[in-house]
N, C-alpha and C positions, 0 to 999 in steps of 0.2 A: 207407410214408411218402408224404405228398402231394407232388405235383410242381407247383411254381408255374409258370404260363405267363406269361412276360414280355410286356409291351406298352409302347409308348412313350407312350401317352396317359395323361393324369392320371386316377387312380382315385378313385372315390367309393364304390363298392359292391364287396363281395367275394362270390364264388360258389364253391361246391364242387360239382364234377360227379362223380357216382358212377355209373359204368357199366362193365360188363365188356368192352364192345366198343371197341376202339381207334378204329375208324372213327367211331362215335357220339361218343366223347370229342372227337375232332378237330373234328367238325361243331359240337358244342355250344360248344367253346372259341372257334371262329371266330365264331359268332353272338354270343357274350357279349363278346368283345373289341371287336367293332364298336360296342358300347354302353358301353365304358369300364369293364367289370367286371374287377377283379383276380380271376383265375381259377386255381383249384387242381383237381387231378384225383386220384381214387383208383379202384380197380378193382372194389370190392365193398362191401357194406354193413358188413362187419366192419371194414374199413379206415376207413370213415367214422365209425363209432361210436368206434373207438379214437382217431382224430384229435380228435374233439370231446372225448372223455374226457380227453385230454392237455392240454386247455385252449385249443385253437384255436377261433376263432369266425368265423362267416361271416354275411353278411346273408341269403343264400339258399342252399339246397341243392337241386340238380337231381338227383333220384334215379330211376334205372331201377327198375322193379318186379321183373323177372325177372333174377336174377343168382345165380351160385354163391356158396358160403360162407355169406353172410347176405343174403337178398333184400331188396328195398326195403321191403316191408311189415314184415318183422321188424325191420329197421334203424330204420324210422320209429317203431315201437312202443317200441323200446329207447330211442331218443333222447327221445321224449316222456316215457317213464318216468323219465328222468334229469332232467327239467325243462327240456329244451331248447325254447325258444320260437321259434327261427329258422324262417322260412318254408321249408317243404319242398314242392317242386314235383315231383310224379311225372311222369315222361315215359317212355313205353314203346310198344311196337309193338301190343300187344293190349289195347285198352281193354275188351274183353269178358272180362277176367281172371276166372277162376272161383273164386278164393279170396276172402279177405277184401277188401272194397272199400278202395282206398287212402285215401279220405277218412275212412272209419270208423277206419282204423288211425292217423290223425293227419296225413295229408298235407293241405296247404292247397288245392292245386290239382292237376289231373291233365290232361295233354295227350298226344296221340299223337305218336310220332316220325315224322319227324325234327323236331328243334327248328327253329323258324322265327324270322325277325325279329319277326313279330307276337307270338309267345310272349314273347320277350325284352322287347319294348317294354311289353307288358301287365304282366309281372312287375316290370320296373324302375319303371313308374309306380306300381304298388301299393306298392312299397318306399319310393319317394320320398314318396308321400302319407302313408304310415304314420310315416316318420321325420322328415317336414317338412324334408327336405334342400333 
């Protein structure tokens, strides 16, 4: 089950962070909260797919590529196969990943960890431009 991370700021956008590392989830949430994202976290791609399948919706999904249970590539392919149009942003340590390229699998963007303010600002701006918020 996704865990909602509370913030006192007014929310405009929602983000799902999918990462098996608790340290990375903490860093990602901290960056996102600084930019008023309502943030949820899960630990692997299977949890993300199940959460979306249950009806939850997010403006953006930050997805690690290498995870146990269901990795980010597999989860992205499954989400796209379900018709999910949400922006999926891959974020991982190894951009030289030897498997299927994340963009080919359906991710919209790919960044190297750790998440930075510049990444969040770029994604937020793309979302705001797309949604005309």
